[in-house]
C-alpha positions in Angstrom: 31.0 -30.7 28.7 29.9 -27.9 31.0 31.7 -29.8 33.8 34.8 -29.7 31.6 34.5 -26.0 31.3 34.2 -25.5 35.1 37.0 -23.0 35.1 34.8 -20.6 33.1 32.1 -20.8 35.7 34.2 -18.6 37.9 33.4 -15.6 35.8 30.5 -16.6 33.5 27.1 -18.2 34.1 25.9 -21.5 32.8 23.5 -19.9 30.3 26.3 -18.1 28.3 28.5 -21.2 28.5 25.8 -23.4 27.1 24.8 -20.9 24.4 28.4 -20.6 23.3 28.8 -24.4 23.2 25.8 -24.6 20.9 27.2 -21.9 18.7 30.4 -23.8 18.5 28.7 -27.1 17.6 29.8 -28.5 21.0 33.4 -27.9 20.2 34.9 -27.5 23.7 38.2 -25.9 22.5 36.4 -23.2 20.4 34.0 -22.6 23.3 36.8 -22.0 25.7 38.5 -19.6 23.2 35.3 -17.6 22.8 34.6 -17.5 26.5 38.1 -16.3 27.2 37.5 -13.5 24.7 34.3 -12.5 26.4 36.1 -12.4 29.7 39.0 -10.3 28.3 36.7 -7.8 26.6 34.5 -7.4 29.7 37.6 -6.6 31.8 38.1 -3.5 29.7 34.4 -2.6 29.1 31.3 -2.1 31.2 29.0 -4.1 29.0 27.0 -7.2 29.9 28.0 -10.7 28.9 25.3 -10.9 26.2 26.2 -7.5 24.8 29.9 -8.4 24.5 29.2 -11.8 22.9 26.7 -10.3 20.5 29.3 -7.7 19.4 32.0 -10.4 19.1 29.9 -12.3 16.7 29.1 -9.1 14.8 32.9 -8.6 14.4 33.5 -12.2 13.4 35.1 -12.9 16.8 37.7 -10.2 16.3 38.5 -9.1 19.8 40.3 -6.0 18.9 37.5 -4.7 16.6 35.0 -5.6 19.3 36.8 -3.6 21.9 37.0 -0.7 19.4 33.3 -0.7 18.7 32.3 -1.1 22.3 34.5 1.8 23.3 32.9 4.0 20.6 29.4 3.1 22.0 30.6 3.8 25.5 32.0 7.2 24.5 28.9 8.2 22.6 26.7 7.2 25.6 28.6 9.6 27.7 27.1 12.5 25.8 23.9 10.7 24.6 22.7 8.6 27.5 19.0 8.7 26.5 19.6 6.3 23.6 19.8 2.6 23.9 22.9 0.6 23.1 21.1 -1.1 20.2 20.1 2.3 18.8 23.6 3.8 19.1 25.1 0.8 17.4 22.6 1.0 14.6 23.4 4.7 14.1 27.1 4.0 14.1 26.7 1.4 11.4 24.6 3.8 9.4 27.4 6.4 9.7 30.0 3.8 8.6 31.4 3.6 12.2 32.2 7.3 12.2 31.9 8.4 15.8 31.9 12.1 15.1 29.1 11.8 12.5 27.1 9.6 14.8 27.3 12.2 17.6 26.4 14.9 15.2 23.2 13.1 14.0 22.2 12.2 17.6 22.6 15.8 18.6 20.3 16.9 15.7 17.7 14.4 16.8 17.9 15.7 20.3 17.7 19.4 19.2 14.7 18.8 17.0 12.8 16.8 19.7 13.7 19.6 22.1 11.3 21.9 20.2 7.7 21.8 21.6 6.2 21.1 18.1 8.4 18.0 17.7 8.5 16.7 21.2 5.6 14.3 20.7 7.4 12.4 17.9 9.6 9.4 18.4 13.3 9.3 17.8 12.7 7.2 14.7 10.1 9.6 13.3 12.4 12.6 13.8 15.4 10.8 12.3 13.2 9.8 9.3 12.3 13.4 8.8 15.9 14.6 9.2 17.0 12.3 6.4 14.2 13.5 4.2 15.5 17.1 4.8 19.1 16.2 4.1 19.9 16.3 7.8 18.8 20.0 8.1 17.3 20.4 11.7 15.6 23.7 10.9 13.8 22.3 7.9 12.9 19.1 9.8 11.4 21.1 12.7 9.4 23.3 10.3 7.9 20.3 8.5 7.1 18.5 11.7 5.3 21.7 12.9 2.9 21.4 10.0 1.9 17.9 11.0 -0.9 17.6 13.5 -2.2 14.0 13.5 -4.1 12.1 16.2 -3.1 8.7 14.7 -0.1 6.6 15.7 3.2 8.2 14.9 4.1 5.1 12.8 1.7 6.5 10.2 3.0 10.0 10.1 5.0 11.9 7.5 4.7 9.6 4.5 3.0 12.1 2.3 4.2 15.5 3.3 4.7 16.6 -0.4 3.3 15.8 -3.8 4.8 12.5 -5.2 7.0 13.5 -8.1 7.0 11.5 -11.4 10.4 10.0 -12.1 11.6 8.4 -15.4 10.7 4.7 -15.5 8.5 4.8 -12.4 5.1 5.7 -13.8 3.2 2.8 -12.2 4.7 3.6 -8.8 3.9 7.3 -9.2 0.3 6.5 -10.4 -0.4 4.6 -7.2 1.2 7.1 -5.0 -0.5 10.1 -6.5 -3.9 8.3 -6.2 -3.3 7.6 -2.5 -2.0 11.1 -2.0 -5.1 12.8 -3.6 -7.5 10.4 -1.9 -5.9 11.3 1.5 -6.4 15.0 0.9 -9.9 14.8 -0.4 -11.5 11.7 -2.0 -13.7 13.9 -4.1 -10.7 15.1 -6.0 -9.9 11.6 -7.1 -13.5 11.1 -8.3 -13.1 14.2 -10.5 -10.0 12.6 -12.0 -11.8 9.3 -12.6 -14.9 10.9 -14.1 -13.4 13.9 -16.0 -14.5 17.5 -16.0 -18.1 18.5 -16.2 -17.7 22.2 -16.4 -17.9 24.5 -18.1 -21.2 23.4 -19.6 -22.0 24.3 -23.2 -25.1 24.8 -25.3 -25.9 26.0 -28.8 -26.8 29.6 -29.0 -27.9 30.9 -32.4 -26.0 28.0 -34.1 -22.8 28.6 -32.1 -21.5 26.3 -29.3 -21.2 28.6 -26.3 -19.8 28.0 -22.8 -22.3 28.8 -20.1 -21.2 30.9 -17.2 -20.8 29.3 -13.8 -23.2 30.9 -11.5 -24.7 28.4 -9.0 -22.9 27.6 -5.7 -22.9 23.9 -6.6 -21.3 24.5 -9.9 -18.7 26.8 -8.4 -17.8 24.2 -5.8 -17.5 21.6 -8.5 -15.3 23.9 -10.6 -13.0 24.4 -7.6 -12.6 20.6 -7.3 -11.8 20.2 -11.0 -9.2 22.9 -11.0 -7.7 21.6 -7.8 -7.5 18.0 -9.1 -5.7 19.1 -12.2 -3.3 21.4 -10.4 -2.4 18.6 -7.9 -1.6 16.3 -10.8 0.5 19.0 -12.4 2.4 19.6 -9.2 3.7 15.9 -9.5 5.1 16.4 -13.0 8.8 17.5 -13.2 9.6 21.0 -14.4 11.1 19.8 -17.7 7.7 18.3 -18.7 5.4 21.0 -17.5 5.0 22.8 -20.9 4.0 19.5 -22.6 1.0 19.0 -20.4 0.0 22.6 -19.3 -2.5 23.0 -22.1 -4.6 20.1 -20.9 -7.2 21.5 -18.5 -9.2 18.3 -17.8 -7.6 16.3 -15.0 -8.8 12.9 -16.4 -7.3 13.7 -19.8 -4.1 15.0 -18.2 -3.6 11.7 -16.4 -4.3 9.8 -19.6 -1.7 11.9 -21.4 0.9 11.3 -18.7 0.3 7.6 -18.9 0.7 7.6 -22.7 3.9 9.5 -22.4 5.5 7.6 -19.4 3.5 4.4 -18.9 5.8 1.9 -20.7 4.8 -1.6 -21.7 2.8 -4.2 -19.7 6.0 -5.9 -18.4 7.4 -2.6 -17.1 4.1 -1.7 -15.4 4.0 -5.1 -13.7 7.5 -4.8 -12.4 6.9 -1.3 -11.1 3.6 -2.3 -9.4 5.3 -5.3 -7.7 8.1 -3.1 -6.4 5.7 -0.6 -5.1 3.5 -3.2 -3.3 6.6 -4.5 -1.4 7.2 -1.0 0.0 3.7 0.2 0.4 2.9 2.4 3.4 -0.5 1.8 5.0 -2.0 5.3 5.3 -4.7 6.0 7.9 -7.4 8.6 7.5 -6.3 12.1 8.4 -8.1 15.3 9.0 -8.4 17.2 5.7 -7.0 20.5 7.1 -4.0 18.7 8.6 -3.4 17.0 5.2 -3.4 20.4 3.5 -0.8 21.7 6.0 1.3 18.6 5.4 1.3 18.8 1.6 1.4 22.5 0.9 4.1 23.7 3.2 6.5 25.1 0.6 5.8 27.8 -1.9 7.6 27.3 -5.3 10.6 29.6 -5.5 11.3 31.7 -8.5 14.8 31.0 -10.0 16.7 33.0 -12.6 15.7 32.1 -16.1 12.8 29.9 -15.0 9.9 32.4 -14.9 7.5 30.4 -17.1 8.0 27.2 -15.1 7.6 29.2 -11.8 4.5 30.9 -13.2 2.8 27.6 -13.8 4.0 26.1 -10.5 2.8 29.0 -8.4 -0.6 28.9 -10.1 -0.9 25.1 -9.5 0.3 25.6 -5.9 -2.3 28.2 -5.1 -5.1 26.4 -6.9 -4.2 23.2 -5.1 -4.5 24.9 -1.7 -7.7 26.8 -2.3 -9.2 27.7 -5.6 -11.8 30.4 -5.6 -13.8 31.0 -8.7 
């Protein structure tokens, strides 16, 4: 059959001819039609045979649409030559084939990576952060500046803020908050599992009395207990803060949240399966770096929300560094 397609060999090599034949189930007429389209598209574009054929298949062999998309990629590369054709096309599709929006996003990525603090991160890492920041380059740059890891960039930025509890997603939140706290300081999670041990009490003249915390060991333990509880509270939405703020023991707090939001066994299983499908594998990170990652943003006071802000700012400060 390739001999029968000899005319195509004047402008295409045997590999693409044979590949197209196989795609067409050895239909010579359909193969000739596709090869002619490849030739025609290449006459008006500067892309390789493989790139043209791939785009033709992407466009269901629509020659006009193929030319339109390849022209967009060509025009974008004129101002964004550092990106590969595959990456440009992926971005175009993400922007619903909007050339202007694609150029805008690519410029944001370039501008963020142009900063010294973000230059070490890959294009994918920067774009992921931009999307997390609602495409705000300044915010993305600021967040990246707080991240200082030695590990591979593939493991970066997955836990830059406290996981927030959402309705119907308790199991997912429960696993994320556990991973998050263990990443910051595993001792915090041990406090949550074991419950508070301070303040200690004893009977004095027939009255149960709290003993003052005086030793350095007890003070360090108290800091951990307060910090564990405050970190959990930071993951609870504003509208539920007042319900749980009176619970001072981190273990009891988590139990109360589970009772309120945990759902039934079937719901928990569904949520756990969903989480496991999308689970990020977190590497160990330096504790100081983790603090910078998770505590980058002070809670802001909003009109009419003083009580919520008062609790949030207390939790935030205690989470960063609680001094007895």
